[in-house]
Backbone as a printed PyTorch tensor [residue, N CA C, xyz], in Angstrom:
tensor([[[ -71.3920,  -70.6430,  168.9590],
         [ -71.5460,  -69.7170,  170.0460],
         [ -73.0070,  -69.6790,  170.5240]],

        [[ -73.9570,  -69.6230,  169.5790],
         [ -75.3740,  -69.5920,  169.9280],
         [ -75.7780,  -70.8770,  170.6210]],

        [[ -75.2830,  -72.0070,  170.1190],
         [ -75.6170,  -73.2860,  170.7510],
         [ -75.0600,  -73.3610,  172.1620]],

        [[ -73.9300,  -72.7190,  172.4050],
         [ -73.3360,  -72.7030,  173.7420],
         [ -74.2580,  -71.9520,  174.7070]],

        [[ -74.7620,  -70.7840,  174.2480],
         [ -75.6830,  -70.0090,  175.0830],
         [ -77.0100,  -70.7540,  175.2930]],

        [[ -77.4850,  -71.4180,  174.2490],
         [ -78.7240,  -72.1830,  174.3560],
         [ -78.5500,  -73.3310,  175.3410]],

        [[ -77.3910,  -73.9780,  175.2910],
         [ -77.1070,  -75.0910,  176.2170],
         [ -77.0480,  -74.5850,  177.6490]],

        [[ -76.3980,  -73.4040,  177.8350],
         [ -76.3110,  -72.8270,  179.1860],
         [ -77.7070,  -72.4320,  179.6780]],

        [[ -78.5420,  -71.8680,  178.7990],
         [ -79.8940,  -71.4860,  179.1730],
         [ -80.7190,  -72.7210,  179.5380]],

        [[ -80.5400,  -73.7960,  178.7610],
         [ -81.2430,  -75.0400,  179.0680],
         [ -80.8270,  -75.5800,  180.4270]],

        [[ -79.5090,  -75.5070,  180.6860],
         [ -79.0010,  -76.0090,  181.9730],
         [ -79.5610,  -75.1720,  183.1200]],

        [[ -79.5890,  -73.8620,  182.9350],
         [ -80.1540,  -72.9870,  183.9710],
         [ -81.6380,  -73.2760,  184.1770]],

        [[ -82.3520,  -73.5170,  183.0730],
         [ -83.7740,  -73.8350,  183.1500],
         [ -83.9920,  -75.1310,  183.9330]],

        [[ -83.1630,  -76.1480,  183.6600],
         [ -83.2740,  -77.4230,  184.3630],
         [ -82.9880,  -77.2240,  185.8520]],

        [[ -81.9530,  -76.4510,  186.1580],
         [ -81.6260,  -76.1830,  187.5640],
         [ -82.7700,  -75.4560,  188.2660]],

        [[ -83.3590,  -74.4700,  187.5710],
         [ -84.4620,  -73.7180,  188.1560],
         [ -85.6740,  -74.6190,  188.3770]],

        [[ -85.9660,  -75.4820,  187.4120],
         [ -87.1000,  -76.3900,  187.5540],
         [ -86.8660,  -77.3840,  188.6870]],

        [[ -85.6590,  -77.8720,  188.8410],
         [ -85.3370,  -78.8020,  189.9230],
         [ -85.4970,  -78.1120,  191.2720]],

        [[ -85.0600,  -76.8520,  191.3390],
         [ -85.1880,  -76.0920,  192.5850],
         [ -86.6620,  -75.8780,  192.9350]],

        [[ -87.4720,  -75.5410,  191.9390],
         [ -88.9100,  -75.3720,  192.1690],
         [ -89.5540,  -76.6780,  192.6300]],

        [[ -89.1470,  -77.7920,  192.0050],
         [ -89.7050,  -79.0930,  192.3830],
         [ -89.3860,  -79.4140,  193.8330]],

        [[ -88.1490,  -79.1440,  194.2600],
         [ -87.7800,  -79.3950,  195.6590],
         [ -88.5750,  -78.4920,  196.6020]],

        [[ -88.7340,  -77.2320,  196.2000],
         [ -89.4950,  -76.2980,  197.0290],
         [ -90.9530,  -76.7440,  197.1270]],

        [[ -91.5230,  -77.1580,  195.9950],
         [ -92.9090,  -77.6350,  195.9980],
         [ -93.0560,  -78.8950,  196.8370]],

        [[ -92.0770,  -79.7760,  196.7450],
         [ -92.1430,  -81.0190,  197.5290],
         [ -92.1490,  -80.7080,  199.0140]],

        [[ -91.3430,  -79.7550,  199.4460],
         [ -91.3220,  -79.3640,  200.8560],
         [ -92.6420,  -78.7610,  201.2860]],

        [[ -93.2180,  -77.9010,  200.4290],
         [ -94.4880,  -77.2810,  200.8080],
         [ -95.6060,  -78.3170,  200.7910]],

        [[ -95.5260,  -79.2740,  199.8940],
         [ -96.5340,  -80.3450,  199.8760],
         [ -96.4720,  -81.1750,  201.1510]],

        [[ -95.2500,  -81.4260,  201.6300],
         [ -95.0930,  -82.2010,  202.8670],
         [ -95.6900,  -81.4290,  204.0450]],

        [[ -95.4420,  -80.1290,  204.0800],
         [ -96.0070,  -79.3070,  205.1620],
         [ -97.5260,  -79.2800,  205.0650]],

        [[ -98.0380,  -79.1620,  203.8540],
         [ -99.4900,  -79.1600,  203.6670],
         [-100.0890,  -80.4980,  204.0800]],

        [[ -99.3870,  -81.5780,  203.7560],
         [ -99.8520,  -82.9120,  204.1450],
         [ -99.9140,  -83.0370,  205.6620]],

        [[ -98.8670,  -82.5760,  206.3440],
         [ -98.8510,  -82.6390,  207.8080],
         [ -99.9810,  -81.7980,  208.4060]],

        [[-100.2360,  -80.6370,  207.8150],
         [-101.3230,  -79.7950,  208.3090],
         [-102.6720,  -80.4800,  208.1120]],

        [[-102.8500,  -81.1230,  206.9720],
         [-104.0990,  -81.8460,  206.7250],
         [-104.2660,  -83.0130,  207.6910]],

        [[-103.1800,  -83.6960,  208.0050],
         [-103.2450,  -84.8080,  208.9610],
         [-103.6510,  -84.2770,  210.3380]],

        [[-103.0870,  -83.1360,  210.7380],
         [-103.4620,  -82.5370,  212.0320],
         [-104.9400,  -82.1460,  212.0380]],

        [[-105.4000,  -81.5510,  210.9470],
         [-106.8090,  -81.1690,  210.8670],
         [-107.7140,  -82.3940,  210.9400]],

        [[-107.2970,  -83.4720,  210.2960],
         [-108.0850,  -84.7050,  210.3420],
         [-108.1570,  -85.2370,  211.7680]],

        [[-107.0380,  -85.2020,  212.4820],
         [-107.0370,  -85.6670,  213.8730],
         [-107.9520,  -84.8020,  214.7270]],

        [[-107.9160,  -83.4770,  214.5070],
         [-108.7890,  -82.5800,  215.2670],
         [-110.2560,  -82.8660,  214.9670]],

        [[-110.5550,  -83.1260,  213.7030],
         [-111.9390,  -83.4540,  213.3390],
         [-112.3770,  -84.7590,  213.9890]],

        [[-111.4660,  -85.7350,  214.0440],
         [-111.8000,  -87.0010,  214.7030],
         [-112.0830,  -86.7880,  216.1830]],

        [[-111.2950,  -85.9480,  216.8320],
         [-111.5160,  -85.6510,  218.2540],
         [-112.8630,  -84.9650,  218.4370]],

        [[-113.1590,  -83.9820,  217.5750],
         [-114.4370,  -83.2830,  217.6690],
         [-115.5980,  -84.2360,  217.4220]],

        [[-115.4350,  -85.1430,  216.4620],
         [-116.4950,  -86.0970,  216.1510],
         [-116.7650,  -87.0000,  217.3460]],

        [[-115.6750,  -87.5180,  217.9650],
         [-115.8590,  -88.3780,  219.1400],
         [-116.5150,  -87.6110,  220.2770]],

        [[-116.1210,  -86.3530,  220.4610],
         [-116.7240,  -85.5300,  221.5140],
         [-118.2080,  -85.3240,  221.2450]],

        [[-118.5580,  -85.0140,  219.9970],
         [-119.9670,  -84.7970,  219.6780],
         [-120.7750,  -86.0780,  219.8470]],

        [[-120.1860,  -87.2250,  219.4890],
         [-120.8720,  -88.4980,  219.6880],
         [-121.1200,  -88.7490,  221.1760]],

        [[-120.1200,  -88.4540,  221.9890],
         [-120.2550,  -88.6380,  223.4440],
         [-121.3530,  -87.7180,  223.9890]],

        [[-121.3630,  -86.4580,  223.5250],
         [-122.3900,  -85.5130,  223.9860],
         [-123.7820,  -85.9870,  223.5790]],

        [[-123.9010,  -86.4450,  222.3390],
         [-125.2110,  -86.9280,  221.8760],
         [-125.6640,  -88.1380,  222.6870]],

        [[-124.7480,  -89.0360,  222.9710],
         [-125.1020,  -90.2090,  223.7690],
         [-125.5530,  -89.7970,  225.1670]],

        [[-124.8470,  -88.8460,  225.7480],
         [-125.2140,  -88.3730,  227.0820],
         [-126.5910,  -87.7120,  227.0540]],

        [[-126.8530,  -86.8960,  226.0440],
         [-128.1610,  -86.2410,  225.9420],
         [-129.2720,  -87.2560,  225.7090]],

        [[-129.0090,  -88.2630,  224.8930],
         [-130.0100,  -89.3100,  224.6680],
         [-130.3220,  -90.0430,  225.9630]],

        [[-129.3060,  -90.3180,  226.7490],
         [-129.5210,  -91.0000,  228.0290],
         [-130.3580,  -90.1200,  228.9670]],

        [[-130.0630,  -88.8120,  228.9700],
         [-130.8300,  -87.9100,  229.8300],
         [-132.2950,  -87.8620,  229.4000]],

        [[-132.5280,  -87.7760,  228.1050],
         [-133.9070,  -87.7300,  227.5950],
         [-134.6280,  -89.0290,  227.9230]],

        [[-133.9390,  -90.1370,  227.7500],
         [-134.5460,  -91.4390,  228.0510],
         [-134.9200,  -91.5300,  229.5290]],

        [[-134.0260,  -91.0630,  230.4030],
         [-134.3200,  -91.0870,  231.8370],
         [-135.5220,  -90.2050,  232.1730]],

        [[-135.5920,  -89.0230,  231.5420],
         [-136.7310,  -88.1330,  231.7970],
         [-138.0370,  -88.7770,  231.3250]],

        [[-138.0040,  -89.4190,  230.1600],
         [-139.2140,  -90.0830,  229.6640],
         [-139.6460,  -91.2180,  230.5820]],

        [[-138.6950,  -91.9910,  231.0490],
         [-139.0180,  -93.0840,  231.9780],
         [-139.6090,  -92.5280,  233.2680]],

        [[-139.0520,  -91.4220,  233.7230],
         [-139.5620,  -90.8010,  234.9460],
         [-141.0050,  -90.3270,  234.7400]],

        [[-141.2660,  -89.7040,  233.5860],
         [-142.6340,  -89.2440,  233.3010],
         [-143.5940,  -90.4250,  233.1930]],

        [[-143.1490,  -91.5250,  232.5940],
         [-144.0030,  -92.7120,  232.4910],
         [-144.3700,  -93.2230,  233.8820]],

        [[-143.3900,  -93.2740,  234.7640],
         [-143.6550,  -93.7490,  236.1270],
         [-144.6480,  -92.8330,  236.8400]],

        [[-144.5010,  -91.5260,  236.6440],
         [-145.4250,  -90.5770,  237.2780],
         [-146.8420,  -90.7940,  236.7620]],

        [[-146.9950,  -90.9910,  235.4400],
         [-148.3220,  -91.2170,  234.8780],
         [-148.9270,  -92.5230,  235.3830]],

        [[-148.0880,  -93.5400,  235.5400],
         [-148.5900,  -94.8140,  236.0800],
         [-149.1240,  -94.6100,  237.4970]],

        [[-148.3790,  -93.8570,  238.2950],
         [-148.8240,  -93.5800,  239.6710],
         [-150.1270,  -92.7800,  239.6450]],

        [[-150.2060,  -91.7690,  238.7770],
         [-151.4190,  -90.9460,  238.6950],
         [-152.6130,  -91.8040,  238.2930]],

        [[-152.4550,  -92.6520,  237.2910],
         [-153.5480,  -93.5130,  236.8380],
         [-153.9710,  -94.4680,  237.9630]],

        [[-153.0070,  -95.0210,  238.6750],
         [-153.3360,  -95.9160,  239.7910],
         [-154.1010,  -95.1670,  240.8770]],

        [[-153.6770,  -93.9470,  241.1850],
         [-154.3800,  -93.1630,  242.2000],
         [-155.8050,  -92.8330,  241.7500]],

        [[-155.9620,  -92.5210,  240.4660],
         [-157.3160,  -92.2690,  239.9460],
         [-158.1640,  -93.5360,  240.0880]],

        [[-157.5680,  -94.6870,  239.8060],
         [-158.2810,  -95.9530,  239.9730],
         [-158.6990,  -96.1740,  241.4040]],

        [[-157.8210,  -95.8460,  242.3340],
         [-158.1430,  -96.0030,  243.7510],
         [-159.2870,  -95.0610,  244.1320]],

        [[-159.2370,  -93.8180,  243.6750],
         [-160.2880,  -92.8490,  243.9880],
         [-161.6270,  -93.3220,  243.4120]],

        [[-161.6190,  -93.8140,  242.1680],
         [-162.8440,  -94.3160,  241.5480],
         [-163.3840,  -95.5030,  242.3450]],

        [[-162.4920,  -96.4090,  242.7510],
         [-162.9250,  -97.5680,  243.5320],
         [-163.5400,  -97.1260,  244.8680]],

        [[-162.9240,  -96.1310,  245.4980],
         [-163.4650,  -95.6450,  246.7700],
         [-164.8410,  -94.9890,  246.5670]],

        [[-164.9750,  -94.2510,  245.4660],
         [-166.2730,  -93.6350,  245.1860],
         [-167.3480,  -94.6930,  244.9610]],

        [[-167.0060,  -95.7540,  244.2170],
         [-167.9520,  -96.8410,  244.0260],
         [-168.3230,  -97.4580,  245.3690]],

        [[-167.3040,  -97.6080,  246.2080],
         [-167.5670,  -98.1660,  247.5370],
         [-168.5100,  -97.2920,  248.3380]],

        [[-168.3120,  -95.9930,  248.2670],
         [-169.1690,  -95.0660,  249.0040],
         [-170.5840,  -95.0930,  248.4170]],

        [[-170.6790,  -95.0810,  247.0970],
         [-171.9990,  -95.0920,  246.4460],
         [-172.7360,  -96.3750,  246.7790]],

        [[-172.0600,  -97.5100,  246.7210],
         [-172.7060,  -98.8000,  247.0160],
         [-173.0950,  -98.8990,  248.4970]],

        [[-172.3210,  -98.3130,  249.3610],
         [-172.6220,  -98.3700,  250.7900],
         [-173.8420,  -97.5080,  251.1250]],

        [[-174.0160,  -96.4620,  250.3640],
         [-175.1500,  -95.5770,  250.6170],
         [-176.4710,  -96.1960,  250.1660]],

        [[-176.4760,  -97.1550,  249.2880],
         [-177.7260,  -97.7730,  248.8120],
         [-178.3390,  -98.6500,  249.8270]]])
């Protein structure tokens, strides 16, 4: 009689463990899908941030090139002014 109850308890335990395993497997699948979605979102954010950084780098590069051109013009104008002053000084002698 005791062995009969022990066998029934074992069978119930096995059934309960199998049910838990199936439930865990389903929740693991849902968790996996959620992680895959999060990974895709992170990839999208990463690509967006890379694009933004590239755009900002291009803007900074353009501004630096523009400043270089302005300085070249300023230096050339200073050279012209100096040359004109030399011309005026030499003409006055």
